[in-house]
Every structure is written in structure tokens, then in C-alpha cells.
RODO-682567 format. One record per residue (C-alpha): residue number from 1; residue in one letter; x, y negated, z negated. Coordinates in steps of 0.25 Angstrom, whole numbers. Each point is the difference from the previous one (the first is absolute). Example, Ala and Ser with C-alpha at 12.3 -4.5 7.8 and 13.67 -1.06 7.14 Angstrom:
NODE	num	residuo	px	py	pz
NODE	1	A	49	18	-31
NODE	2	S	6	-14	2
END
This chain:
NODE	num	residuo	px	py	pz
NODE	1	X	-33	7	-20
NODE	2	X	14	1	-5
NODE	3	X	11	0	11
NODE	4	X	12	10	-2
NODE	5	X	11	5	9
NODE	6	X	2	15	4
NODE	7	X	9	8	-8
NODE	8	X	9	1	12
NODE	9	X	1	-15	1
NODE	10	X	3	-2	-15
NODE	11	X	11	11	1
NODE	12	X	6	-7	11
NODE	13	X	1	-13	-8
NODE	14	X	-11	-8	5
NODE	15	X	-7	-9	-10
NODE	16	X	-14	-6	0
NODE	17	X	-5	-14	-4
NODE	18	X	-15	-1	0
NODE	19	X	-9	-12	-1
NODE	20	X	-15	-4	-1
NODE	21	X	2	-11	10
NODE	22	X	11	-6	9
NODE	23	X	0	-10	11
NODE	24	X	9	9	8
NODE	25	X	7	13	-4
NODE	26	X	10	-3	11
NODE	27	X	3	-14	-6
NODE	28	X	1	6	-14
NODE	29	X	10	11	5
NODE	30	X	8	-11	7
NODE	31	X	1	-9	-12
NODE	32	X	5	12	-8
NODE	33	X	10	3	11
NODE	34	X	5	-15	-1
NODE	35	X	1	2	-16
NODE	36	X	10	12	3
NODE	37	X	-9	12	0
NODE	38	X	4	10	11
NODE	39	X	-10	11	-2
NODE	40	X	-5	9	4
NODE	41	X	-12	-6	-7
NODE	42	X	-15	1	4
NODE	43	X	-8	-13	-3
NODE	44	X	-15	2	1
NODE	45	X	-13	-7	-4
NODE	46	X	-15	3	-1
NODE	47	X	-3	-13	7
NODE	48	X	8	-9	9
NODE	49	X	-4	-14	3
NODE	50	X	10	-5	10
NODE	51	X	4	12	8
NODE	52	X	6	-2	13
NODE	53	X	3	8	13
NODE	54	X	9	-1	12
NODE	55	X	2	-14	6
NODE	56	X	-5	-6	-13
NODE	57	X	-15	4	2
NODE	58	X	-8	2	-13
NODE	59	X	-2	15	-5
NODE	60	X	-13	1	-8
NODE	61	X	2	10	-12
NODE	62	X	-12	1	-9
NODE	63	X	0	8	-13
NODE	64	X	-1	15	4
NODE	65	X	9	-1	12
NODE	66	X	15	2	-2
NODE	67	X	10	-11	1
NODE	68	X	14	5	-3
NODE	69	X	14	-4	3
NODE	70	X	13	8	-2
NODE	71	X	13	-8	-2
NODE	72	X	10	10	6
NODE	73	X	15	-1	-1
NODE	74	X	8	-1	13
NODE	75	X	14	0	-4
NODE	76	X	8	7	10
NODE	77	X	-10	-1	11
NODE	78	X	4	-5	13
NODE	79	X	-8	-13	3
NODE	80	X	-5	6	13
NODE	81	X	-6	11	-8
NODE	82	X	-7	-8	-10
NODE	83	X	-12	-2	9
NODE	84	X	-2	15	2
NODE	85	X	-5	1	-14
NODE	86	X	-14	-4	6
NODE	87	X	0	13	6
NODE	88	X	4	7	-12
NODE	89	X	-12	-7	-7
NODE	90	X	-10	3	11
NODE	91	X	4	15	0
NODE	92	X	-1	0	-16
NODE	93	X	-14	-7	1
NODE	94	X	-6	9	10
NODE	95	X	4	13	-7
NODE	96	X	-5	-6	-13
NODE	97	X	-13	-3	6
NODE	98	X	-1	14	5
NODE	99	X	3	5	-15
NODE	100	X	-11	-8	-6
NODE	101	X	-10	2	12
NODE	102	X	2	15	2
NODE	103	X	6	6	-12
NODE	104	X	-8	-8	-11
NODE	105	X	12	-6	-6
NODE	106	X	-3	-5	-14
NODE	107	X	9	-10	-8
NODE	108	X	-6	6	-12
NODE	109	X	6	14	3
NODE	110	X	14	-3	3
NODE	111	X	6	9	11
NODE	112	X	12	9	-3
NODE	113	X	13	0	8
NODE	114	X	3	11	9
NODE	115	X	11	3	10
NODE	116	X	-1	-1	15
NODE	117	X	10	1	12
NODE	118	X	1	-13	8
NODE	119	X	10	-1	11
NODE	120	X	8	10	-6
NODE	121	X	1	-5	-14
NODE	122	X	-8	4	-12
NODE	123	X	-7	-12	-5
NODE	124	X	-10	-2	-11
NODE	125	X	-15	0	5
NODE	126	X	-13	-6	-4
NODE	127	X	-9	10	-5
NODE	128	X	-15	-2	-1
NODE	129	X	-9	3	-12
NODE	130	X	-4	13	5
NODE	131	X	15	4	-1
NODE	132	X	1	1	16
NODE	133	X	12	-8	5
NODE	134	X	-2	-9	12
NODE	135	X	12	-4	8
NODE	136	X	3	-12	9
NODE	137	X	-9	8	10
NODE	138	X	-2	-8	14
NODE	139	X	-14	6	2
NODE	140	X	-11	-10	-2
NODE	141	X	-7	8	-12
NODE	142	X	5	6	-13
NODE	143	X	-4	12	-7
NODE	144	X	-10	4	-10
NODE	145	X	-15	-3	-2
NODE	146	X	-3	-13	6
NODE	147	X	-8	-10	-9
NODE	148	X	-1	-9	12
NODE	149	X	-15	0	5
NODE	150	X	4	-6	13
NODE	151	X	10	7	10
NODE	152	X	12	-10	-2
NODE	153	X	13	0	8
NODE	154	X	11	-9	-4
NODE	155	X	9	-6	10
NODE	156	X	12	-9	0
NODE	157	X	-1	-13	9
NODE	158	X	13	-7	3
NODE	159	X	6	-7	-7
NODE	160	X	-6	1	-14
NODE	161	X	-15	4	0
NODE	162	X	-8	12	-3
NODE	163	X	-13	3	7
NODE	164	X	-11	10	-4
NODE	165	X	-8	4	12
NODE	166	X	5	-12	8
NODE	167	X	-3	-10	-11
NODE	168	X	10	-7	-9
NODE	169	X	1	6	-13
NODE	170	X	13	-6	-5
NODE	171	X	12	-9	3
NODE	172	X	14	-1	-4
NODE	173	X	9	-12	-2
NODE	174	X	15	-1	-2
NODE	175	X	7	-12	-6
NODE	176	X	14	-2	-4
NODE	177	X	7	-10	-9
NODE	178	X	15	2	2
NODE	179	X	7	13	2
NODE	180	X	-2	7	-13
NODE	181	X	-15	5	2
NODE	182	X	-12	0	9
NODE	183	X	-14	-1	-4
NODE	184	X	-10	10	7
NODE	185	X	-14	-5	-2
NODE	186	X	-12	9	2
NODE	187	X	-14	-4	1
NODE	188	X	-10	11	1
NODE	189	X	-15	-1	1
NODE	190	X	-5	10	-10
NODE	191	X	-13	-5	-5
NODE	192	X	-4	-10	10
NODE	193	X	4	-6	14
NODE	194	X	0	-15	3
NODE	195	X	-11	-5	10
NODE	196	X	1	-10	11
NODE	197	X	13	4	5
NODE	198	X	4	0	15
NODE	199	X	3	15	-1
NODE	200	X	-8	12	-6
NODE	201	X	4	4	-14
NODE	202	X	-4	11	-10
NODE	203	X	2	5	-14
NODE	204	X	2	14	-6
NODE	205	X	-14	-2	-7
NODE	206	X	-6	-3	14
NODE	207	X	6	13	5
NODE	208	X	-6	7	-12
NODE	209	X	13	3	-7
NODE	210	X	-1	2	-15
NODE	211	X	13	-7	-4
NODE	212	X	4	-12	-8
NODE	213	X	11	-10	1
NODE	214	X	7	7	-12
NODE	215	X	0	13	8
NODE	216	X	5	-6	13
NODE	217	X	12	-7	-8
NODE	218	X	3	13	-7
NODE	219	X	1	8	14
NODE	220	X	7	-12	7
NODE	221	X	11	-1	-11
NODE	222	X	3	15	2
NODE	223	X	0	0	15
NODE	224	X	9	-12	1
NODE	225	X	10	7	-8
NODE	226	X	0	11	10
NODE	227	X	0	-9	12
NODE	228	X	11	-9	-5
NODE	229	X	9	13	-3
NODE	230	X	-2	4	14
NODE	231	X	3	-14	5
NODE	232	X	13	0	-8
NODE	233	X	4	-15	1
NODE	234	X	-3	0	14
NODE	235	X	9	12	4
NODE	236	X	-12	9	1
NODE	237	X	-9	-9	8
NODE	238	X	-1	9	12
NODE	239	X	-7	10	-9
NODE	240	X	-10	-11	-5
NODE	241	X	-2	-4	14
NODE	242	X	-3	14	5
NODE	243	X	-11	1	-11
NODE	244	X	-5	-14	2
NODE	245	X	-2	3	15
NODE	246	X	-8	12	-3
NODE	247	X	-10	-8	-8
NODE	248	X	0	-12	9
NODE	249	X	-13	-6	6
NODE	250	X	-1	-3	15
NODE	251	X	12	7	6
NODE	252	X	-2	2	15
NODE	253	X	-12	-10	0
NODE	254	X	-1	-14	5
NODE	255	X	5	-11	-9
NODE	256	X	1	-15	0
NODE	257	X	11	-7	-8
NODE	258	X	-1	-15	-2
NODE	259	X	13	-7	-1
NODE	260	X	3	-15	-3
NODE	261	X	3	-2	15
NODE	262	X	-7	11	8
NODE	263	X	-9	12	-1
NODE	264	X	4	14	4
NODE	265	X	-9	10	5
NODE	266	X	3	15	2
NODE	267	X	0	13	-7
NODE	268	X	4	3	-14
NODE	269	X	13	8	2
NODE	270	X	4	2	-15
NODE	271	X	11	-7	-8
NODE	272	X	15	0	3
NODE	273	X	12	4	-9
NODE	274	X	-1	-14	-6
NODE	275	X	-15	0	-3
NODE	276	X	-3	-9	12
NODE	277	X	-13	2	7
NODE	278	X	1	5	14
NODE	279	X	-9	-4	11
NODE	280	X	0	7	14
NODE	281	X	-5	-11	9
NODE	282	X	-8	3	13
NODE	283	X	13	-3	8
NODE	284	X	7	12	-7
NODE	285	X	9	-9	-8
NODE	286	X	1	2	-15
NODE	287	X	-1	-12	-9
NODE	288	X	4	0	-15
NODE	289	X	-7	-8	-10
NODE	290	X	6	-4	-14
NODE	291	X	-13	-8	-5
NODE	292	X	-13	-3	6
NODE	293	X	-16	2	-1
NODE	294	X	-4	13	5
NODE	295	X	-13	3	6
NODE	296	X	-5	14	5
NODE	297	X	-9	-1	12
NODE	298	X	-11	-10	-3
NODE	299	X	0	2	-15
NODE	300	X	7	-12	-7
NODE	301	X	6	8	-12
NODE	302	X	12	-9	-2
NODE	303	X	1	-7	-13
END
């Protein structure tokens, strides 16, 4: 299985460093940033031995799953806008998963570049192997003949997870070192999901999806170019936010958020213009949350 970036990503100046084994792709990308690399650079490994998730928790990534980190330049981005890259990453990932699950994306048959109209601007778009051109479509399914044997629906869980049929499929971790670049780490359960977790997890293989890690990276690299162009160094976050909300899990449903000093209960009321989670409390007040453990109903899906 050879990793490669999509033609759209290569044309936009993204590069790739692939490894057999790394302790952590995020750590490798951060070390390259400290050495002067600004990106955009993808760092990927067939196996990751010391992966980490949010709050310092371990992230298990055996061979066959995808561990990939993008070192992304943030020169000219306002400090308050840097964190919104997590929503760019989530939007790109959920659309890439649609590509591989529903359109039979194949890294061995590189897609071509088409043109599509997004928010009034003609932009390069990722095209699937059949020649059809998916867009950043907020609908929960892509087009084409589905190689997924199960009926999978991919949703975004605030702040940085992707769920498949309510189970955790992928996580995203942002880390920065200075003001030149940020590392966006992706951990995706392609072949296997870890066991013994306090929340339900799944994999593309368990969903019956005929895709491998190389195909997911190929599609993700293309979709990130699209989403980052719409984001436009934070100036287009309102468009990213609108698309993110249309793919969000649990909007309008009961939610519990565990904070360091308290627990909030209420209804998931979306995210505000800064990407903060909004909770509609029983007393009618709306609370905004910058960081916390999110649980839908009685299901402990936070990581």
C-alpha cells in the first residue's frame, strides 16, 4: 500500500513524507516545524506506536488504519481564527469518507480536477474515479455506486470527532508550535477499531466499506485543499461553519458537557461564529463552551 496525495493537493503545493513506523505523526510534524518547515506538508505512517488524542490520551493506530498529520502554514491568520482549522479538518474528513465509502475512491486511479461553483467562486474540485465530481455537499451521503455493505452515515461531533452510525470512527488533534504553522492530526479507524473503550467505536472495515488507508489519504488530501480554500485564512469560516452544522451530530438533542469545574446539561444548539459549542439549558439560557467532554444522551462517546 503506497501513500500518495491527490493531484489537486500536489498542484496546490502540498508535499508528503511517508514512513513505515513513527511514534507519532503529530510529533514528527512538530519537530519539522521547529526545524523551520512551514508546510503544507503531510506526514503519514503505516503504523504509529505512540499516538495521542485529546487531553493526552493514547490513540491506538495499528497498521491498516490511517495516522496522518498535516503541517499547515498559518502566516497571516488571526490568532483567534487558528482554532477554527479543526472545523476545516472535520469538514474535509467527512467529505473524504463519503468519497471512499460511497463513490469507490481508489488511490490507484487518481482523480482528475474539475470546476465547481462554491459560494460564488469557481474552485478546483475533487473528482472521483468514475469522472463524477463530488462537491463539499452537506448531505450525509455521496454519489455513485456504494461499496459499503452497511448503510453508513458519517457525522461530525464537536469539537473534533467523526461518528459513523453513532460510533466513533475518527479523531482530529490540533497542535501548534509558535506562530508559523499548526499541525492537524488525523486518526482514522480504517481496518480496525480499538476495544475496551468507554465509548462505542467502529471502523470502515466493520461497516463493510471497501477502502484502505491510502485511498482515505488520497481523498482527504483533496478535500482539505477545497475546505481550506473556502476557509481562506479564517475569513470564510462562516461558510465552513454552515457546512459543518449541516453534517453535525446531535443538533437539537440532549447533550451533557463535562467541564473542569461543572457539568452542563441541555440541548445541543449548534456552534457560534467562533466555533464554540452552544448549549440551551433547561432555564432557557444559552451557554457557550470552548472545550469539554461531550456526551449525547446516555452514550459516552467523548474521547
